[in-house]
N, C-alpha and C positions, 0 to 999 in steps of 0.2 A: 130835544138840542134842536132846532132848522139850520138850516142852511140855506144858501142864494146859489145857483148856475152863474158865473160870468160870464157876458156873451164872449164873443171871439172877437178880437181887437181889443181887449180892455186887461188893466193888471188890476191886482187889490192894494189896497193901501190904507192902512189901517181896518176900519171897519164897515168900508164900502170897495166897489171897485171904482176904477175911474175910464174914462173908453180913452183909447188912444189918437191921437190926431194923423189925419191922412202921411201919409209919409214916412212913416213912423213906425216899428214894429216893438214886440214887449222883450226889456232884456234882463229877466233878472223881478226885481219889484218896482220895475217902471219903466218907461218908454224910450227909446232912442231915436231922433233924428235923421233917417236916411239921409246923406248926400243927391248932391244933384247928379243928374245923370245914374240912379241907381235905383232899384223894384226890390219891393220886399218878396224873399223866398224861403217862407218857413219862419224859421228865428232868427235870420238876419235878414242882412241887404247883398245884392249883387252890382257891381259894376258894369251898366250895358256897355259892348262894346263898340271900337269906334263904327261909324253909319249906322247906328241905331239909334231908335228912342224909346223911350217908356210907352208901353201901348196895355196897360191893363195890370195884369201882375206877372209880365214876364215883359220881354223886347221885342218890338218889330224893326227887322230890317230896310231901310230905308231902299226905294228905288233906284235905279240909276238916272241920275241926273239931277239928283236932290240932294239938299241939305240938311241939320236938324236944325230947329228952328223954336226952340221952347220943348214941348209933350208932342211935337209931333214934325211931318217934315216939310218942305217946299218945294216943287217940281223949279227948276231954274229955267229962265224963258229962254225960247229959239237962240241961238248965239252967244250963247254965253256961258263960262263955265266957273266952278266954284275955285276960290284959291284957297286962301285961309280966313273961312268967314267965322263969325267970332257974335 
């Protein structure tokens, strides 16, 4: 009898393994896509607090005078402020 070690970030489905897509985590016998504004922390996801963005395997606090735009922050130009930026 032989066996194959599945790589991290994969799950077993039938007689083989499948790599989970980026932004997902293994939840039993398949993967689950993490919601926007979250990161994978172990076997589930964690929602990032307000004023932060996803920076790898955790969240990063945005500097004062900036706002979150996608997966990073943007510094506001001088003389401007952030209202309800979406």
